[in-house]
Structure formats: C-alpha cells, structure tokens
C-alpha positions as CSV (number, residue, x, y, z in Angstrom):
1,M,0.0,0.0,0.0
2,E,1.6,3.2,-1.1
3,F,0.6,6.8,-0.6
4,S,-1.5,8.5,-3.2
5,F,-2.8,12.0,-2.8
6,S,-5.7,11.5,-5.2
7,K,-6.7,8.3,-3.5
8,L,-6.5,10.0,0.0
9,M,-8.9,12.7,-1.2
10,S,-11.3,10.4,-3.0
11,D,-11.5,8.2,0.3
12,V,-12.0,11.4,2.4
13,K,-14.8,12.5,0.0
14,L,-16.4,9.1,-0.1
15,V,-16.4,8.6,3.7
16,L,-18.0,11.9,4.3
17,V,-20.6,12.0,1.6
18,N,-21.5,8.3,1.2
19,P,-20.6,6.5,4.3
20,N,-22.8,3.4,3.6
21,G,-21.3,3.0,0.2
22,F,-17.8,3.5,1.6
23,W,-18.1,0.9,4.4
24,V,-19.5,-1.7,1.9
25,E,-16.5,-1.0,-0.2
26,Q,-14.1,-1.4,2.8
27,K,-15.6,-4.8,3.5
28,E,-14.0,-6.3,0.5
29,T,-10.5,-4.4,0.8
30,A,-7.6,-5.9,2.8
31,D,-4.2,-4.8,4.2
32,S,-5.0,-1.9,6.8
33,K,-1.6,-2.3,8.3
34,R,0.0,0.9,6.9
35,L,-3.5,2.8,6.8
36,W,-2.3,5.0,9.6
37,L,0.7,6.1,7.5
38,T,-1.1,6.6,4.1
39,Y,-4.4,7.9,5.5
40,L,-4.2,9.3,9.1
41,L,-0.6,10.8,9.1
42,P,-0.9,13.0,6.0
43,I,-4.2,14.6,7.2
44,A,-2.8,14.9,10.7
45,L,0.4,16.5,9.3
46,A,-1.9,18.9,7.3
47,G,-3.6,19.7,10.7
48,A,-0.2,20.2,12.3
49,V,0.8,22.7,9.6
50,A,-2.5,24.5,10.0
51,V,-1.9,24.7,13.7
52,F,1.6,25.9,13.3
53,I,0.5,28.7,10.8
54,G,-2.6,29.6,13.1
55,E,-0.4,30.0,16.2
56,F,2.4,31.6,14.6
57,F,0.4,34.4,13.2
58,K,-1.7,34.8,16.2
59,R,1.3,35.5,18.3
60,T,2.8,39.0,18.6
61,D,6.3,37.9,19.7
62,F,7.1,35.7,16.7
63,F,8.7,32.9,18.8
64,I,8.6,29.7,16.8
65,Q,8.9,27.2,19.7
66,F,5.4,27.4,20.9
67,P,3.7,26.9,17.5
68,L,6.1,24.0,16.8
69,L,5.1,22.4,20.1
70,K,1.4,22.9,19.4
71,A,1.9,21.3,15.9
72,A,3.8,18.3,17.5
73,R,0.9,18.1,20.1
74,E,-1.6,17.8,17.2
75,V,0.2,15.0,15.4
76,S,1.0,13.2,18.8
77,L,-2.7,13.5,19.7
78,F,-4.1,11.7,16.6
79,V,-1.4,9.2,16.3
80,L,-1.8,8.1,20.0
81,Q,-5.6,8.3,19.7
82,Y,-5.4,5.8,16.6
83,F,-3.3,3.2,18.3
84,I,-5.0,3.3,21.6
85,S,-8.4,3.2,20.0
86,V,-7.5,0.3,17.7
87,F,-6.5,-1.7,20.8
88,F,-9.7,-1.0,22.7
89,T,-12.0,-1.4,19.6
90,K,-10.3,-4.8,19.0
91,E,-10.6,-6.0,22.6
92,L,-14.2,-4.9,22.9
93,M,-14.9,-7.1,19.9
94,K,-14.3,-10.2,21.8
95,T,-16.1,-9.0,25.0
96,F,-19.3,-8.5,23.0
97,G,-19.0,-11.8,21.0
98,A,-17.6,-10.8,17.8
99,E,-14.5,-12.2,16.3
100,K,-11.3,-10.1,17.2
101,N,-10.2,-8.6,14.0
102,I,-7.4,-6.1,14.1
103,E,-7.9,-5.1,10.3
104,L,-11.6,-4.1,10.8
105,A,-10.6,-2.3,14.1
106,R,-8.0,-0.2,12.2
107,K,-10.4,0.6,9.4
108,L,-13.1,1.5,11.9
109,V,-10.9,3.9,13.8
110,V,-9.0,5.5,11.1
111,Y,-11.9,6.3,8.8
112,S,-14.2,7.4,11.6
113,M,-11.5,9.9,12.7
114,T,-11.8,11.7,9.4
115,P,-14.2,14.5,10.5
116,M,-12.2,15.1,13.7
117,L,-8.9,15.4,11.6
118,L,-10.5,17.8,9.1
119,V,-12.1,20.0,11.8
120,S,-8.6,20.1,13.4
121,V,-7.2,21.5,10.0
122,I,-9.8,24.3,10.1
123,T,-9.6,25.2,13.7
124,G,-5.8,25.0,13.6
125,L,-5.6,27.5,10.8
126,F,-8.4,29.8,12.3
127,P,-8.2,29.4,16.1
128,F,-11.1,31.7,16.4
129,L,-13.5,29.1,14.8
130,Y,-13.5,26.5,17.7
131,V,-17.3,26.3,17.4
132,V,-16.7,24.2,14.2
133,D,-15.4,21.4,16.5
134,I,-19.0,20.3,16.8
135,F,-18.8,18.7,13.4
136,G,-16.2,16.2,14.9
137,I,-19.4,14.5,16.2
138,Y,-20.0,13.1,12.8
139,S,-17.1,10.7,13.6
140,F,-19.4,8.9,15.9
141,Y,-21.9,8.3,13.2
142,L,-19.2,7.1,10.9
143,F,-18.1,4.6,13.4
144,W,-21.7,3.4,14.0
145,I,-22.4,3.0,10.3
146,G,-19.0,1.2,9.9
147,A,-19.4,-1.1,12.8
148,K,-22.8,-2.2,11.7
149,E,-21.5,-2.9,8.2
150,L,-18.2,-4.7,9.0
151,L,-18.8,-6.5,12.3
152,T,-21.2,-9.3,13.2
153,F,-22.4,-9.8,16.7
154,P,-24.6,-12.3,18.3
155,E,-28.0,-11.6,20.1
156,N,-28.5,-7.9,19.8
157,K,-25.0,-7.0,21.3
158,E,-24.1,-4.8,18.4
159,H,-25.7,-1.6,19.8
160,S,-24.1,-2.1,23.1
161,Y,-20.7,-2.8,21.5
162,I,-20.9,0.5,19.4
163,I,-22.1,2.7,22.2
164,L,-19.5,1.5,24.6
165,T,-16.7,1.7,22.0
166,I,-17.7,5.3,21.2
167,V,-17.7,6.3,24.7
168,V,-14.4,4.6,25.5
169,N,-12.8,6.3,22.4
170,F,-14.3,9.6,23.4
171,F,-12.7,9.4,26.7
172,I,-9.4,8.4,25.3
173,F,-9.4,11.4,23.0
174,S,-10.4,13.8,25.9
175,F,-7.8,12.3,28.2
176,L,-5.1,12.6,25.6
177,S,-6.1,16.1,24.6
178,V,-5.9,17.4,28.3
179,F,-2.7,15.4,29.0
180,L,-0.9,16.6,25.9
181,S,-2.0,20.2,26.6
182,K,-0.6,20.0,30.1
183,V,2.6,18.5,28.8
184,L,2.8,21.4,26.4
185,L,2.5,23.9,29.2
186,I,5.4,22.5,30.9
187,F,7.7,23.4,28.0
C-alpha cells in the first residue's frame, strides 16, 4: 500500500459524503496495516501545519517554539488516539461476542476519525473558529455505520458494543487532549 494523494482525497470525500457505500467497499478491501501512514498521518500533518500557521500568526512575539510544540501535540494526539483506540476497539469485539479482527478495528478507527482530523485543520488554521469542533461528532456516526456494516455480533449485542466503544474512544481522546495540553504547558 503506497501513498497516493488522489486516493486519499477520494477516500475522504467518499467517507464523508457516502458512508454506507464507503463501508460496503471497505468490507472487500484488505491490508490496513499501513493505513495510519497513508491516510491518518498525511491529514494529521496537514492539521499540524495548519496549527503551526494559526499559532504563529496569532502571536505578537514571533517565537517559533510554541507553534512548533502545538503542531507536534496535534500529530501526537491523533497518532496516539489511533493506536490506543484500535487496541480498545479490537478488545471490545471479543467482549461482545464478535471475532477479534485487528484489520477491521484499524479501518473503523482511522476512517471514523476523518471528521475530527478535518476539523482540526480548520480550527488550527483559524483558531477563533473553535465552534466548528462540533462537526467532529460526525465521527461517531461514521463509526456507528461502519461497525454495523463490518462486524457481526450475536444476540443484539451490536448496539451495546458500538455505544461502549464510542464512549471509550471519546474518553481516550479527551484524556489525551488534556494530558498533551498539560505537557505542552510544561515546556
């Protein structure tokens, strides 16, 4: 799996505009090992560049250290979120009676993070638009649709799995966001 900007853009568009069709298509594709490198990381790096630009021009002192640290925090937040969420998403599959499948967990997590990643680009570049963060909630809907399409659960455990996984991933994101912000303030 190699990086292609046009494939990245087409996947982003498809996951946002036609999530049902996107998840059906993902059911047949394999090899998600490097998905974080070819999908998540380029968008997270775009967010980091946006955060750097937004913070640099917002400051009156033109010190470059703080914008660089904020940009590094942005990439760290999403990469850590990805790996921790994949772990919990996979482990909760077994708890609710589905087959543990790391490939599906990776797809569910990385593609459902798309709205959060794109919102971070906008709010990074224009820090005064933090009200746009509300559109990150669309990530929960994408996860819901994806889990219903990709996973099979016994005896009506599907909704419980989806809700619990969304809550766990939300708390992971919240914890990482606060923790990395506090670490940033140390420097």
